[in-house]
C-alpha positions in Angstrom: 42.0 180.6 0.3 44.7 182.2 3.0 45.5 178.6 3.8 45.9 177.3 0.7 48.2 180.5 -0.2 50.1 179.7 2.9 50.6 176.2 1.7 51.6 177.3 -2.1 54.4 179.7 -0.6 56.1 176.5 0.9 58.6 174.8 -1.5 57.4 171.4 -2.6 60.3 169.4 -1.3 59.8 170.9 2.2 56.3 169.8 2.1 57.3 166.4 1.5 60.0 166.5 4.2 57.6 167.6 7.0 55.0 165.1 5.7 57.7 162.5 5.8 58.6 162.9 9.1 55.1 163.5 10.6 53.8 160.2 9.3 56.8 158.2 10.6 56.2 159.7 14.0 52.1 159.4 13.6 52.3 155.9 12.8 54.5 154.8 16.0 52.8 153.6 19.0 50.9 156.8 20.8 52.0 159.3 18.7 49.3 158.8 16.1 46.9 159.7 18.8 47.9 163.1 18.6 49.8 163.8 15.2 46.9 164.5 12.5 48.8 162.4 10.1 45.5 162.7 7.8 44.8 166.3 7.9 48.9 166.9 7.3 48.7 164.7 4.4 45.5 165.9 3.3 46.7 169.5 3.5 50.1 168.9 1.9 48.3 167.3 -1.1 46.1 170.6 -1.5 49.5 172.1 -3.4 49.8 168.9 -5.9 50.2 170.3 -9.3 50.6 167.4 -12.0 50.9 163.8 -12.4 54.6 163.9 -11.0 53.9 165.9 -7.9 51.0 163.6 -7.0 53.2 160.3 -7.3 56.0 161.9 -5.0 53.9 162.8 -2.7 52.1 159.4 -2.7 55.7 157.8 -2.5 56.7 160.0 0.7 53.3 159.1 2.3 53.5 155.2 1.5 57.1 155.1 2.5 56.9 157.1 5.7 54.0 155.0 7.1 55.6 152.1 6.2 58.5 152.8 8.3 56.5 153.9 10.9 54.4 150.9 11.2 57.1 148.7 11.2 58.8 150.3 13.8 55.7 149.9 16.0 55.7 146.3 15.0 59.4 146.3 16.2 58.5 148.1 19.4 55.9 145.4 20.0 58.0 142.5 19.2 60.6 143.9 21.7 58.7 145.0 24.7 55.3 143.1 24.0 52.8 143.7 26.7 54.9 145.9 29.0 53.7 149.0 26.7 50.0 148.1 27.3 50.6 148.1 30.9 52.8 151.4 31.1 51.4 154.5 32.0 51.4 155.3 28.4 49.3 152.1 27.7 46.8 153.0 30.1 46.4 156.5 28.9 45.4 155.3 25.4 42.9 153.1 27.0 42.2 149.4 27.4 39.0 149.4 24.8 41.4 151.2 21.9 44.0 148.3 22.7 40.9 145.5 22.7 39.7 147.2 19.3 43.0 147.0 17.6 43.4 143.3 18.8 40.0 142.4 17.8 40.8 143.9 14.3 43.7 142.0 13.8 42.3 138.4 15.1 39.2 139.1 12.6 41.5 138.2 9.4 45.3 139.4 9.4 45.8 140.6 6.0 42.7 142.5 5.5 42.8 143.8 8.9 46.3 145.1 8.5 45.7 146.8 5.3 42.2 148.1 6.7 43.8 149.2 10.3 45.5 151.9 8.2 42.6 153.8 7.6 41.2 153.5 11.5 41.7 156.2 13.8 44.0 155.1 17.0 44.1 151.3 15.5 46.7 152.0 12.7 49.2 153.0 15.7 48.0 150.0 17.6 47.6 147.4 15.2 51.3 146.9 14.3 52.3 146.7 18.4 49.8 144.2 18.8 51.3 142.3 15.9 54.6 142.3 17.1 53.4 141.2 20.7 51.7 138.4 19.0 55.0 137.4 17.1 53.4 137.5 13.5 56.0 136.9 11.1 57.7 140.0 9.7 57.6 138.2 6.0 53.8 138.5 6.7 53.5 141.7 8.3 55.1 143.8 5.9 53.4 143.0 2.7 50.0 143.8 4.0 51.3 147.1 5.7 53.0 148.1 2.5 49.8 147.4 0.8 47.6 149.6 3.2 50.4 152.4 2.9 50.3 152.6 -0.5 46.6 152.7 -0.7 46.2 155.0 1.7 48.6 157.3 -0.2 47.0 157.2 -3.1 43.2 157.9 -1.7 44.3 160.8 0.6 46.6 162.6 -1.9 43.8 162.3 -4.4 41.2 163.5 -2.0 43.4 166.9 -0.9 44.3 167.5 -4.6 40.5 166.8 -5.8 39.5 169.0 -2.7 41.9 171.8 -3.8 40.9 171.7 -7.1 37.2 172.2 -6.6 37.9 174.9 -4.1 40.2 177.1 -6.2 37.7 176.7 -8.9 34.8 177.7 -6.8 36.2 180.3 -4.7 33.3 182.7 -5.2 31.3 180.0 -3.6 33.3 179.4 -0.7 31.5 181.5 1.9 28.1 180.2 3.0 28.9 176.7 0.9 31.9 176.0 3.1 30.1 177.1 6.1 27.1 174.8 5.4 29.2 171.7 4.5 31.5 172.1 7.3 28.5 172.3 9.7 26.7 169.2 8.2 29.9 167.2 8.2 30.5 167.9 12.0 26.8 167.1 12.6 26.9 163.8 10.8 30.0 162.8 12.3 28.7 163.5 15.8 25.5 161.5 15.2 27.8 158.6 13.8 30.1 158.6 16.9 26.9 158.6 19.2 25.0 156.0 17.3 28.5 153.8 17.1 28.9 154.1 20.9 25.4 152.9 21.6 25.7 150.1 19.6 28.9 149.0 21.4 27.5 149.7 24.8 24.5 147.5 23.9 26.7 144.7 22.6 28.7 144.4 25.6 25.7 144.5 28.0 24.3 141.4 25.9 27.8 139.9 26.1 28.0 140.4 29.8 24.2 139.1 30.2 24.7 135.9 28.0 28.2 135.1 30.4 26.4 135.6 33.6 24.4 132.5 33.4 27.2 130.3 32.0 29.0 131.6 35.1 26.2 130.5 37.6 25.6 127.2 36.1 29.8 126.5 36.3 29.5 127.4 40.2 26.2 125.5 40.8 27.5 122.5 43.3 26.7 119.0 42.2 24.3 117.4 44.9 25.2 113.5 45.7 22.7 111.0 44.0 21.8 113.9 41.0 23.7 113.8 38.0 24.5 117.5 36.6 22.5 118.4 33.8 
């Protein structure tokens, strides 16, 4: 409860300012890899008291996210692939770039909306959208929708969690520890399973590509029609 008490001691407008600044940075390329925007918003949302503060916090989160992602789009449009080839791009890792590009190509509108809920991808998808010269009039509405949905959900989760915790403080000890350990274990298992599935798909794709390459390289013998 000490964390909730410390957050309650901060004026609401200051929390909104902190959330806004961090989310603008968090949704700009590379910064989102180290700034836990979701954690910041969830923590700030625990102080929400009433529909008015809920609406204000959602509005701050949505606007800040929209500004940050639009900034990422403009950076991608201006600098293109240079970011990806730069030191920062290499530190991010090519798999993350490929994943974000795959998300965008999988269905631009839904991908932009859904990418706001994906770790790392929400910082890279706007940059790739700008690099691919996606029209801003197409990018902006989907980005705004994703930002609003993200704000509504995360502020709601933070507020609901705070209410549950405050009304069951006497059960916080063992119950909280059990839930926390269970959540960490589940997250690690899911991550390991996804990693193994991704590696299996990559190996299968490589194995399928190898025969095609050998066939393409096979020389044509005179008097023999190629298959």
